[in-house]
C-alpha positions in Angstrom: -36.3 91.7 -34.3 -39.8 89.8 -35.4 -37.2 86.4 -35.8 -36.2 86.7 -32.2 -40.0 87.6 -30.7 -40.5 84.5 -32.6 -37.5 82.3 -31.1 -38.4 83.7 -27.2 -42.3 82.8 -28.3 -40.9 78.9 -29.1 -38.5 78.7 -26.3 -41.5 79.6 -23.9 -43.5 77.5 -25.5 -41.6 74.9 -25.2 -41.0 75.0 -21.9 -44.6 75.3 -21.2 -45.2 72.0 -23.0 -42.5 70.2 -21.2 -44.2 68.2 -18.4 -43.0 68.3 -14.8 -42.5 65.4 -12.9 -42.2 64.7 -9.5 -42.3 61.9 -6.7 -45.2 61.8 -4.3 -44.1 60.5 -1.3 -47.6 59.7 1.2 -46.7 59.1 4.8 -49.4 58.7 7.6 -47.9 60.7 11.0 -48.0 57.1 12.7 -45.3 55.6 10.2 -43.0 58.9 10.4 -39.8 58.3 12.2 -41.2 54.8 13.2 -38.0 53.8 14.4 -38.1 56.7 17.3 -42.3 56.2 18.2 -41.7 54.3 21.4 -38.5 56.7 22.2 -39.3 58.0 25.9 -40.0 61.9 25.7 -41.6 64.2 27.6 -45.6 64.3 28.2 -47.7 67.3 27.9 -48.4 69.3 31.1 -44.6 67.8 32.6 -43.1 71.3 33.8 -39.5 72.6 32.1 -37.8 71.8 35.9 -39.2 67.8 35.2 -38.3 67.8 32.1 -34.7 69.0 32.5 -34.2 66.4 36.1 -35.3 63.6 33.9 -34.2 64.1 29.9 -31.1 66.8 31.1 -30.0 69.6 30.0 -31.3 70.3 25.8 -29.1 71.4 23.0 -30.3 74.4 22.4 -33.1 76.5 23.6 -35.4 78.9 21.8 -37.3 82.1 23.7 -41.0 82.2 24.5 -42.8 84.3 21.0 -46.6 85.1 20.9 -49.5 85.0 23.1 -49.4 82.5 24.9 -45.8 82.4 24.8 -44.7 79.4 23.4 -40.9 78.2 23.7 -38.8 75.5 22.1 -35.9 73.4 23.9 -34.3 71.5 21.2 -32.8 67.7 21.9 -30.8 65.0 20.1 -34.0 63.3 18.7 -37.0 65.3 19.3 -37.9 69.4 19.9 -40.3 70.1 23.2 -42.8 73.0 22.7 -43.9 74.7 25.9 -46.6 77.1 26.6 -45.9 79.4 29.5 -43.7 77.0 31.9 -45.7 73.2 30.6 -45.0 70.9 27.7 -47.7 71.6 25.2 -46.4 68.9 22.6 -43.0 67.1 21.5 -42.1 66.1 18.4 -39.9 64.1 16.5 -36.7 65.4 14.3 -37.0 64.4 10.7 -34.7 61.8 9.5 -34.3 61.7 5.5 -35.8 58.1 3.9 -32.9 56.0 3.5 -30.8 57.5 6.8 -33.3 56.0 9.2 -30.6 53.3 10.5 -27.2 55.5 10.5 -29.3 59.1 10.7 -26.7 60.9 8.3 -26.7 62.4 4.6 
């Protein structure tokens, strides 16, 4: 039994002493999805009807939650967030690094 405890202790110690390595990539918001920064997107304050008329039907919609109620619409390259019935913010979709040209993984 003492041998098992000693072995478990040594294995635990080996795990703690093994250094962990990770690559950290820092990008400012302006650098993210740089190829899509100039893409036309819904502007803050637009109504749902204006967004639909100008950008077409969304791929998916999420019902409003919270107070104030926040809902979202998904388009091919971005998400549109609404507060009540007006655009609050538009967020570009993430494209993995190295896949920006193809959009595929």
